[in-house]
C-alpha positions as CSV (number, residue, x, y, z in Angstrom):
1,M,-109.5,25.2,133.5
2,A,-111.4,25.6,130.3
3,L,-114.5,25.6,132.1
4,H,-113.3,28.3,134.5
5,V,-112.1,30.5,131.6
6,S,-115.6,30.1,129.8
7,W,-117.6,31.1,133.0
8,A,-115.2,33.9,133.7
9,F,-115.9,35.2,130.2
10,V,-119.7,35.0,130.8
11,F,-119.6,36.8,134.1
12,G,-117.3,39.4,132.3
13,I,-119.7,40.0,129.5
14,L,-122.6,40.3,132.1
15,G,-120.5,42.6,134.2
16,N,-119.8,44.7,131.0
17,V,-123.5,44.9,130.2
18,V,-124.5,45.9,133.8
19,S,-121.6,48.4,134.1
20,F,-122.5,50.0,130.8
21,L,-126.1,50.5,131.9
22,V,-124.9,52.0,135.1
23,S,-122.6,54.5,133.3
24,L,-125.5,55.7,131.2
25,A,-127.5,56.6,134.4
26,P,-126.4,60.2,134.5
27,L,-127.5,61.0,130.9
28,P,-130.8,62.3,132.0
29,T,-129.1,64.7,134.3
30,F,-126.9,66.1,131.7
31,Y,-129.8,66.3,129.1
32,Q,-131.3,68.7,131.7
33,I,-128.1,70.5,132.1
34,Y,-127.9,70.9,128.3
35,K,-131.5,72.0,128.0
36,K,-131.2,74.5,130.9
37,R,-127.7,75.7,129.9
38,T,-126.6,75.6,133.5
39,S,-124.9,72.8,135.7
40,E,-127.6,73.4,138.2
41,G,-125.3,73.1,141.2
42,Y,-124.3,69.5,140.3
43,Q,-120.8,68.5,141.4
44,S,-118.2,67.3,138.9
45,I,-116.1,65.3,141.4
46,P,-118.0,62.0,140.9
47,Y,-117.2,62.0,137.1
48,V,-113.6,63.0,137.8
49,V,-113.1,60.2,140.2
50,S,-114.9,57.7,137.9
51,L,-112.5,58.7,135.1
52,F,-109.5,58.1,137.4
53,S,-110.8,54.8,138.5
54,A,-111.3,53.7,134.9
55,M,-107.7,54.8,133.9
56,L,-106.4,52.8,136.8
57,W,-108.2,49.6,135.8
58,I,-107.1,50.0,132.2
59,Y,-103.6,50.3,133.1
60,Y,-103.9,47.2,135.5
61,A,-105.6,45.1,132.8
62,L,-102.9,46.0,130.3
63,L,-100.2,44.8,132.6
64,K,-102.2,41.6,133.6
65,K,-102.7,40.8,129.9
66,D,-105.6,38.4,130.4
67,A,-108.3,40.8,131.5
68,M,-109.6,42.1,128.2
69,L,-113.2,42.6,129.4
70,L,-111.8,44.9,131.9
71,I,-110.3,47.1,129.1
72,T,-113.5,47.1,127.1
73,I,-115.9,48.4,129.8
74,N,-113.2,50.8,131.3
75,T,-112.5,52.1,127.9
76,F,-116.2,52.9,127.5
77,C,-116.2,54.5,131.0
78,V,-113.2,56.7,130.1
79,F,-115.2,57.9,127.1
80,I,-118.6,58.5,128.8
81,Q,-117.0,60.1,131.8
82,T,-114.9,62.4,129.6
83,F,-118.3,63.5,127.9
84,Y,-119.9,64.2,131.2
85,I,-116.9,66.4,132.4
86,V,-116.7,68.2,129.0
87,V,-120.5,69.0,129.2
88,Y,-120.3,70.0,132.8
89,F,-117.1,72.2,132.1
90,Y,-119.0,73.8,129.2
91,Y,-122.1,74.8,131.1
92,G,-120.8,75.1,134.6
93,P,-120.1,78.6,136.2
94,K,-116.6,79.9,136.1
95,K,-115.9,79.0,139.8
96,E,-117.0,75.3,139.4
97,K,-114.9,75.1,136.0
98,L,-111.9,76.1,138.0
99,V,-112.7,73.6,140.7
100,T,-113.2,70.8,138.0
101,L,-109.8,71.8,136.4
102,K,-108.2,71.4,139.8
103,L,-109.7,68.0,140.3
104,I,-108.6,66.8,136.8
105,L,-105.1,67.9,137.6
106,L,-105.0,66.4,140.9
107,F,-106.5,63.0,140.0
108,N,-106.1,62.3,136.3
109,V,-102.8,64.1,135.8
110,F,-100.8,64.3,139.0
111,G,-102.4,61.1,140.7
112,F,-102.3,58.9,137.8
113,G,-98.9,60.1,136.7
114,V,-97.3,59.3,140.0
115,I,-98.9,55.9,140.2
116,F,-97.8,55.2,136.4
117,F,-94.2,56.3,136.9
118,S,-93.7,54.7,140.3
119,T,-94.8,51.3,139.0
120,F,-94.1,51.1,135.3
121,F,-90.3,51.1,135.6
122,L,-90.1,48.4,138.3
123,K,-88.0,45.6,137.0
124,N,-90.0,42.7,138.3
125,P,-93.4,42.7,136.4
126,L,-95.0,40.5,139.1
127,I,-94.2,43.1,141.8
128,R,-95.2,45.8,139.5
129,L,-98.6,44.1,138.9
130,Q,-99.2,43.3,142.6
131,I,-98.5,46.9,143.8
132,L,-100.9,48.3,141.1
133,G,-103.4,45.7,141.9
134,Y,-103.3,46.9,145.7
135,I,-103.7,50.4,144.6
136,C,-106.8,49.6,142.5
137,M,-108.3,47.4,145.1
138,G,-107.7,50.2,147.8
139,F,-109.3,52.8,145.7
140,A,-112.2,50.6,144.7
141,L,-112.9,49.9,148.4
142,C,-112.9,53.7,149.1
143,V,-115.4,54.0,146.3
144,F,-117.6,51.3,147.7
145,V,-117.6,52.9,151.1
146,A,-118.9,56.1,149.7
147,P,-122.7,55.0,149.9
148,L,-122.4,55.0,153.7
149,G,-123.3,58.6,153.6
150,I,-126.5,57.8,151.6
151,L,-127.4,54.9,153.9
152,R,-126.9,57.2,157.0
153,K,-129.1,59.9,155.4
154,V,-131.8,57.4,154.6
155,I,-131.8,56.1,158.2
156,K,-131.7,59.7,159.7
157,T,-134.5,60.9,157.5
158,K,-136.6,57.8,156.9
159,S,-136.7,58.8,153.3
160,V,-135.5,56.8,150.1
161,E,-136.0,59.9,147.9
162,Y,-132.4,60.2,146.8
163,M,-131.6,56.4,146.7
164,P,-133.1,55.2,143.5
165,F,-134.0,51.4,143.9
166,T,-133.2,50.5,140.3
167,L,-129.7,52.0,140.6
168,S,-129.1,50.1,143.8
169,V,-130.2,46.9,142.0
170,F,-127.9,47.4,139.0
171,L,-124.9,48.2,141.3
172,T,-125.5,45.0,143.4
173,L,-125.8,42.9,140.2
174,G,-122.5,44.6,138.8
175,A,-120.8,43.8,142.1
176,V,-121.9,40.0,141.8
177,M,-120.8,39.7,138.2
178,W,-117.4,41.3,138.7
179,F,-116.9,39.2,141.9
180,F,-117.4,36.0,140.2
181,Y,-115.2,37.2,137.3
182,G,-112.4,38.0,139.6
183,L,-112.9,34.8,141.6
184,L,-112.7,32.5,138.4
185,L,-109.6,34.4,137.2
186,K,-108.2,34.0,140.8
187,D,-107.7,37.7,141.0
188,M,-108.6,38.8,144.5
189,N,-107.8,42.5,143.5
190,I,-111.0,42.4,141.4
191,A,-113.1,40.0,143.6
192,V,-112.5,41.5,147.1
193,P,-113.8,45.1,146.5
194,N,-116.9,43.7,144.9
195,V,-117.8,41.8,148.1
196,L,-118.1,45.1,149.9
197,G,-120.1,46.6,146.9
198,F,-122.4,43.5,147.2
199,I,-122.9,43.9,150.9
200,F,-123.7,47.7,150.5
201,G,-126.0,47.1,147.6
202,I,-128.1,44.6,149.6
203,L,-128.2,47.0,152.5
204,Q,-129.6,49.7,150.2
205,M,-132.4,47.5,149.0
206,I,-133.2,46.4,152.5
207,L,-133.4,50.1,153.6
208,Y,-135.4,50.9,150.5
209,A,-137.9,48.1,151.4
210,I,-138.1,49.4,155.0
211,Y,-138.6,53.2,154.3
212,K,-140.3,53.2,150.8
213,N,-143.7,53.8,152.4
214,Y,-142.5,56.5,154.8
215,P,-143.8,60.1,153.9
216,K,-141.3,62.1,152.0
217,K,-139.1,64.6,154.0
218,M,-136.9,67.5,153.0
219,V,-133.4,66.1,152.8
220,E,-130.5,68.4,153.2
221,D,-128.3,68.1,150.2
222,P,-125.7,70.7,149.0
223,K,-126.8,70.3,145.4
224,L,-130.4,70.9,146.3
225,Q,-129.5,73.7,148.6
226,L,-127.5,75.5,145.8
227,S,-130.4,74.9,143.3
228,A,-132.8,76.3,145.8
229,Q,-130.8,79.3,146.3
230,Q,-130.7,79.9,142.5
231,V,-134.5,79.5,142.4
232,V,-134.9,82.0,145.1
233,V,-132.6,84.6,143.4
234,D,-134.5,84.1,140.1
235,V,-137.8,84.6,141.9
236,V,-136.6,87.8,143.5
237,K,-135.5,89.1,140.2
238,Q,-138.7,88.4,138.4
239,G,-140.8,89.6,141.4
240,S,-139.0,92.9,142.1
241,T,-141.3,95.0,139.8
242,T,-144.4,93.4,141.4
243,V,-143.1,94.3,144.9
244,S,-142.3,97.8,144.0
245,L,-145.8,98.4,142.5
246,E,-147.3,97.0,145.6
247,V,-145.4,99.2,147.8
248,N,-146.3,102.3,145.7
249,A,-150.0,101.3,145.7
250,V,-150.3,101.0,149.4
251,G,-147.8,103.3,150.8
252,P,-148.2,107.2,151.3
253,N,-147.3,109.2,148.1
254,P,-145.5,112.3,148.9
255,N,-146.1,113.6,145.5
256,N,-149.8,113.1,145.2
257,G,-151.8,115.3,142.9
258,D,-153.3,117.9,145.3
259,G,-149.9,119.2,146.1
260,T,-150.0,118.4,149.7
261,G,-146.7,116.6,149.5
262,E,-145.0,119.7,147.9
263,A,-146.5,121.9,150.5
264,Q,-145.2,119.7,153.3
265,N,-141.8,119.7,151.8
266,I,-141.7,123.4,151.4
267,K,-142.9,123.8,155.0
268,T,-140.3,121.6,156.2
269,N,-137.5,123.3,154.2
270,N,-138.7,126.7,155.4
271,T,-138.7,125.5,159.0
272,A,-135.1,124.1,158.5
273,D,-133.9,127.4,157.0
274,A,-135.5,129.4,159.8
275,S,-133.6,127.1,162.5
276,N,-130.4,127.7,160.5
277,K,-130.8,131.4,160.7
278,V,-131.4,131.5,164.4
């Protein structure tokens, strides 16, 4: 038993290290948001959902009482995801701020509140922990299924441009560490979702190996489409003066220096007046 506990501690520490690095992965994105003073069309829902997941696992670990390493990494995740959301909320447009606020109220206030109050006051602590464990496992499985969209896009476009290999490796390593941590603690709520995470991580790396040498293709992505629209708008604004100058340079000038334009206008007006009189 002592051997199992020691190995569980080792895998838990390794899981903390890998998950810590994965949590820091969005920092370059938010640095660009800070520099450009705009959210650039990025969506806030991944960070709101990650915050919700961390809150659930902290609650579960507190009830379990022997999963301190779950508390340490998820406490950090709460901190870093809150930081991401605050930065996004500060630099995002008004419409996106409203969407972010609604998501926070839906997941982190209403969703977590319902789960907390529906389980915390159950008299039997084992049943309470079991129900909460099923909720955490179900939500974790949903999160691990999310990369299916990326895998489908890679196969369809034969492009790995939006599936970073390094991130796939770290996610796979994290799944392995947390699987063995849960297995050694005999906690299937932790181990089972990470089996799916490991499978999807391996699939991502296989697809990367298959398509990494294919020529890059344009990938339809809502974030990229929104960014492209913003660029087009900026270009139109900056180029409006140039377009006007070019039109005036090549187009006929009704008010040229020889007075022809004025004469034509006067002639037209006189003809119109004569027609009205008749």
